[in-house]
N, C-alpha and C positions, 0 to 999 in steps of 0.2 A: 423579442426575447426578453422576459423580464431581466433587470439587471441583478437582481439577488440570485440568479440561476446560475452565473457567470464568476468563477472563482479563477484566483490566480494561483496557477500550477507552480509556480515558483522556479520553473525550468525554462530557461531561455527559449530553446528552439521550439517549444511548443505552445508556450504562453497560456491563455485562458483554456480553461476547461469548464463545463458544466458538471451539475451534480449529478452522479451516477456514471460517473467516468471510471472506468477499470482498466488500468493498463499496466505492463510489465516491463521492467529493465533487466536485460542481460547482459550480466558482466564478467570480466575475468578477473579482476583485483579488486581489493578492498577499496583501494583508490578510487577505483572507476563506481563503486556502490556507492560510497558516499558523495561522489561528484554531483549525483541526482536527489539522492535521497535527504541528505542535509537542508539543502535550499527548498525543498517539497516540503519539509516540517517545518523550516522556518517560516515559511509563506503563511501555512496554515495557522500558525501561533499568531503570527502578526495581522491575520484577517479574523479573528475571534471563531476559528474553528476550533473545537475539541479534537487532539491529536492523540493517536496511539501507535505505539512501534512496539512490533511484536518480535522478538530477535533471541538468535541463540546465544547471544554475549550481552546480556543486560547492563553490566558494569561499563564494558565497553564503549556503548551505545550512549550512556548517559556522557562518558568522558569527552565522546567525540562532539556531542552537542555541546558541551560546556567549552568547548575551544572557538564554536561558532557563534554561539547566542550568549551574551554577556550576562544578561537578566534571566538565565535558565531556572533559576531557583525561586523567581516570581510565579514563573509559570507552573513548576511543580509544585510551590505551596497552595496556589486557587486550585491545583486540579485541573488545568487546561491540557496536559498532556501527561500521559502515562507510559512508561516501558515496562514492558512486560513479558518474562521469560517463558519461551515458547511454550514449555510443556506446562505452564500455567495456565495456556489458554488453549491449547487445541488437545490436551490430554489431561484436563484437570478431572476429567470422569475416571481416568484411568486408561481411556480409549479414544479412538479418533471419532467421535460423536458428530457427524456431519451437520445436522440439523441442529444440534445443540450448539456448536460453532456460529452458524448462521444467526439463529435468534439471538445469541449474543452480541453481535453487532447491532441487531436492531434494539435490545435493550440498552446498550451503549449510546446510539443515538437518541432514544427518547430520553436519557438521563441528560446528555447535552443539551438538547432543547430545550427541556425543562430549568436548566441553568443559565439559559441567556445565549449560548452557543449558537451559529449559524448553522452547524451540521457536523459531520465526522469526516475526518482525513484520518486514514491508516495505511500503515506499511508493514511488510512482514520480510524480515530477512531470516529465513529458517531454515537453511540447507541441511541442519543435522536431521529435522523433521521429515523434509523432502528425500531423505535416502531411506529413512525406515519406512516411510508411510506414502509412498511416492504415488501409488495407484487412488489412496485415500484423497491427496492433496490434489491430485490432477480433477477427480471428480469434485472437490469441494470449490476449488476455481470455477469448475464450468458452472456450479449452481450459483454461485457468487456473482460471475457474470449474467446469469438469468435476472438476477433479483434488485441487482444494483441500481438499474433504471428508475424503481420506484421510490428511491428514498434521496436524502439529503446527504450522501456518501461519496466520497473520493477513495480508491484505493490504488495503490503503487504495491505490485508484489513483484519481489527481485529473486532472479536467478541465476546461480553461476554457471557459465558455457563448460565449466570444468566437470560438470557432474551431469550431463547429460548427453547422449548422442542424438544424430541428427534429428531421427525421427521424434524423439521424444521432444526436444526443443520445438519443432513445427507444433505439435500437441499442446505446448506452454502456450506458445504464440495466438493459437486459436482460440482459447479460453480468454482472451481478453480482445478490448477494442482496438488497441495497438501496443506494438513494442518499439522499444528504445534500444538500440543496440550501436556500438561504438567501431566506428569507421576509421581508421587512424587516429586523429586526435578530436574528431568531431561525432557527436550523437545524432544517429538518424533515426527517421521512424519507420515502421513498416506497419502499414495500416492493414485493417482486418476488416472483410464484408461479411457482415451477421445477416444481412436480407432483411432486416426488422427494423431498420430507418436508425440505427446508432451508426457513429463516427464510421466511414469508410473512407 
């Protein structure tokens, strides 16, 4: 395998991943959410990736990043990271446009590659959107999982366990290559078999 296909996830218990990795984090508290999300983004910035964080709380997101990444202003000024309010990304046309959102990721990737970055690292913590557009968002994640293997993209989707029933949690997990869930103090991996050669 060519070395440039292998990327540091920033998350200790999964280590390196390949481009085209689409996984999720199931969490209970904000602290648990940031436990993985922040090192994941930090690793992307340090390894010449263009990073995007789509969030329900952009001001809080930037504040949290500043606590960990001392030179965040440098990354922001050179445009290596964008923190995007969820409604400006998922609802920018006034409704949930699934194909438009997927095309938007490819456009962001193309721009990143033209600007000399190795690829695109994205994450989403959009619990407000999930409640209002749950069916649309589940379909979107299914389509993202189908297409991502063809691109230099890594995607971490985060989901609050407080907002899903057991059936919905299973559906979320199956729309990703694997999931991370905290058991006690340790994050554990739930692998998913897609039957198409992706991680199992």
